[in-house]
N, C-alpha and C positions, 0 to 999 in steps of 0.2 A: 503495500500500499503505500508505504515512504516513499519508495524508487517512482510509482505511477505520480504522485505530486510534484517529486523533482523533475520529472520530465513534463509536468505540464508546465510547471514554473519557469521550466526553461523556454518551451517551444512557444508559449502566449508571446512574452515579448518578442521573439524574434518574428512573430506574426505579426505584430503591433508595429513594429520598425518598418518590416517590408510594407505594411501598409500607408504609413507614414511618408515611405520616398514615393509611394505610388500617389500619393493626393499632391504630395507635393511637386511631382513631376507635371502633374495636370495643371497645375496653376502655373508654372513657370511656362508652358505650353499656350496656357487661355490667356495670360498677360503677359506682354511682352515688358517686363521691368526688370533692371538689373537686383533689386531684390528678393524677387522671387528666385532667381538663379543661382544667387548666392547661397540663397535657404536651401535650395534644392541640393547643392552641393555639399552644403554642412550635414544635411541629413546623408546623404552616401558616404560620406567618410567616416560621418558619426558612428552608422550601422557597419561599417568592416569594422573599425574597432572593436565595436561591441560584440560581433561575430566571432571575430578572428581571437581579440584579445582575452576579451571578460569572458564571454562564454566557450570559447575553444581553452583557457586555462583552466576552468573549472572540470570542463569533461575531462581533459588530460587527468588532473590530478584525480578525480574521482576514478577514473581506471586502471591509474597505477596505483591507488591504494587497494582496491579491488585484487590487483596482482600481485600485492603484498610485495612492493618496489621499495626501496631504502629511501625513508623520509627525506634524506638530502636529495635524492635524486628527482622525488616530487617536488619538492620546494622550486629546485632549480628550473624546472620543466614551466612552473608556472611564473617565473622570474622573466625567462626566456621568451615566454607567448607576450607577457606585458610588452616588453622590450621591442619586439618586433614591431608590434603594432601603435607605437610612439610616433613614428611620422604621421600615420592617418589621424589619430587624435588632434598634432597641433595643426593638422589642414582642417580639422573640421571647424574647432577653437576659431581659427583665424576667418574662414569664409562665415562663422556666425555674427563676428564684430564685423565684416563688411556687408554683410546684409543690413544691419540695423544702421550704419552708415549709410548704406545707399539708399533707404527708405528715407531717411532725412536729406537726401539731394548731396551727399557728401562720400569722398573715397578715402579710403586708409592712403595717407601718403608713403612714398617709397621709404622715407627715414623709417617710418613706424612699421615697415614690413620686413625691412633690413633687423631693426631691433629684435623685434618678435623672434625671427626664425633664428636670428645669431642666439638669442637667449636659450631659445630651446633646442639647438643644435650643441652646446655646451652642457645643457643638462643630458642630454642624448650620448653624449661620450663619454659624460662623467658615470652615465648607469652603465655602458661598455665596459669601462675599465673596472666595474665590481662582478659585470659577466666574465672578464676572461679571470679573475681571481675567484671563481666558484668553488673550484676543486680544493681552494686552500680553507674553504669555510668550515667551522663546526655548524652543529644543527643548530645552538641558539642565536647563531651569526645570520643564518638563513631566516629565521624566525623575527629576526630584529630587522633586518633588511625588508621583508615581507611590510611590518608595520611603517617603517619608513617609506617604502611606499607608496604606501594609503595616505600617509599624511602629507605626502607629495603630490598626490594626485587631486587631494581635496582641497589643499591650498591653491593648485593650478586653476581646478573647477572654480572655488568662490573667487579668485582672482578676476577670471573671464568673464563671468556671470555679472559679477558684482560691479565690476566696470563698465560694463556694458548697460545694466540699469543706471548708475550714475551719470553715464553718458547721454542717456535718454532725457532724464529731467534735466541736465543742466543745459541740453540744447533745444529744449522746448520750453523752457522756462518765460521767454520774452513772447512766445506765440501767444494768440488767442485762445479761447474755447474753441478750436476746430474738432471737426470729428477725424483727424487724420492724427493729431496730437493725443486724442483721450484714446485710439486705437495705439499708438506705437508705446504711449504708458502703458495698458492694461496689456500687451506682449511682453513690454520688458516685465510687469510682475507675473506672469507666467512662468518666465524662464529665471527669475528670484527664486519664487515658491518651487522650480524644479531641482537649484543647485541645493537647495537647502535639504528635500528630501531625499535627494541622492547621498549627500554627505551625512546625515546623521545615521542610517545603517551602516555605513564605512566605520563609523566607529564602534557600533559594536560586532562586527564581523568575529572578531576573535572571541566572543560570548556563547554565539551558535552558527551554525551553518547556513540558516533559514536566512539570516539578516543578509546573505552575500545574494542569496536569490530574489530578495524584497529590491534590494539595490540594482538587478539586472531588468529586473522586471520594470522599475522606476526609469531609469535608463535609456529603455528603447520606446515605453509605451505611451510616456507622458508627452510627445509631440504632437499627438494626434490632438489633444485638446487646441494649445496654440493654432494647428494647422487651421481645423474646424473655424476657429475663430477668425483666422487669417481668411479664410473662403468667405465668410459673411461680410468681413470688409470691403473684397474686393469685389465682391458682388453688388453689394449697396455703393461703391463709392468712384469704381473704374469701369470704363466701358469695355466691352468683349473686344477683342482682337480681331473676330469673325466678322466686327461691323465696318472694319477696313478692308482693302482689298489686299489679296494675298501678297500682292506684290509691293504695299505701300512703303515697307523700311526700305525696299530700294530705292525707290522714287523719291525718299524723302531724303536719303544718303546724297543721291545726285544733284538733287534741290540745295541742300545744305553747302554741298562743295561747289557747285555753279554761282551761288550769291553771298559766299561768304558769310554764312550763318555760322553764330558761336555755339556752343555745347547746350548752354541753357536758354539762346533763343528757339533751339534746335526742340528742346523740350518742350518749349511754349505752343510753335506749331504743330509738333503731335498731339497737344490737348486741343488745340482749335480743331484740328481735322476729327478729333472724336466728340466735336459736338459741345464742349466745354465752354461755361459763360466764364467771364473774367475773376468772378469771386470764386468759380469750381476750379479754375486753375492756380489760382491763391492759396484754395484752402490744400489741393494734390501736391505742390511743388514746394508749400512750405515759405513761400513769399509775399509781401506786400501787393495790398490790391494796385498801388501807384505802380508799383515794379513790374507786373504784369502789362499794365499800360504801357509803360515805357517799354519793355520789351517789343511789344508788338507794334508799336510805332515806329520804332529801329527799322524792324521785320518788314514792314509797308517802305518804308522810304528804300532799303536795300532791294526790295523785289519790283519796286514799281504799283502794286496795287493799291485799290484803296479802300478794300473792305475783306472780311474775312472769306465769304464766296469766291472772289477771285483766286483770293491765297489759297483755298481748298482746292480750288479748281485744276491750279498751276502743279497739283502733286497728284491727285487722286487719275 
């Protein structure tokens, strides 16, 4: 009976994680936004890490225990599995932070990306040094390293999601009470709750193996909640890609190149072609109404059109 429950607790998050990837992929295809694209890759990398490292390490340790293999070999196998999954975890968290920034119409700077990946590369190399020395470890040292691994993982999770949560609130503090502002703050709150719920069972894994199953369940299953919330928001405040011609993006990029339209002006043109009003464009792009009007004026001057209809006809 215990084996059956363990199998259920293993398969359930794997299925939930696969469904989350499917839903995020559909959102990416349905809405042409950098935010949904980055979030999809976040889900993919996180799922790879979860299935390969977390689930794989647990299954491997369980099988080796049943085979009565030496405890040092069992612990080292789990450490190696986590070690090989670190690059996927690093990519996942980077894409999550990138998706938050892109929703706020920003992108990670080159310096941020360099510092982020160099820091994780240093941690990866340090971890690798310990892997090389594994044969010299005593059993107590293995257990200590596993505990350190959990604390480092918890600290990394807290740093990423808490930083995202604070970044969202600081970036939206000067905005008016817009639907997009409320959405991204609620979205950030879902992931703040996610990291708290993940870290809590990690702190008690040493007391009972059930906590490891609970952690894995939350780690892959929780994302269904913010994804469904994301779907509701996009359905309500974003027009569908299908409402635009299939070759719209190609035409838009040609139009932008011909008339020397800036990236921000390009976003304004895209929203105009979707039929959004000035206020709706302001809400969607997190810019003031006057800034929208200024962009539209510059676009009209560059293209020589007099109204939105003429502008739209040039692209459609």
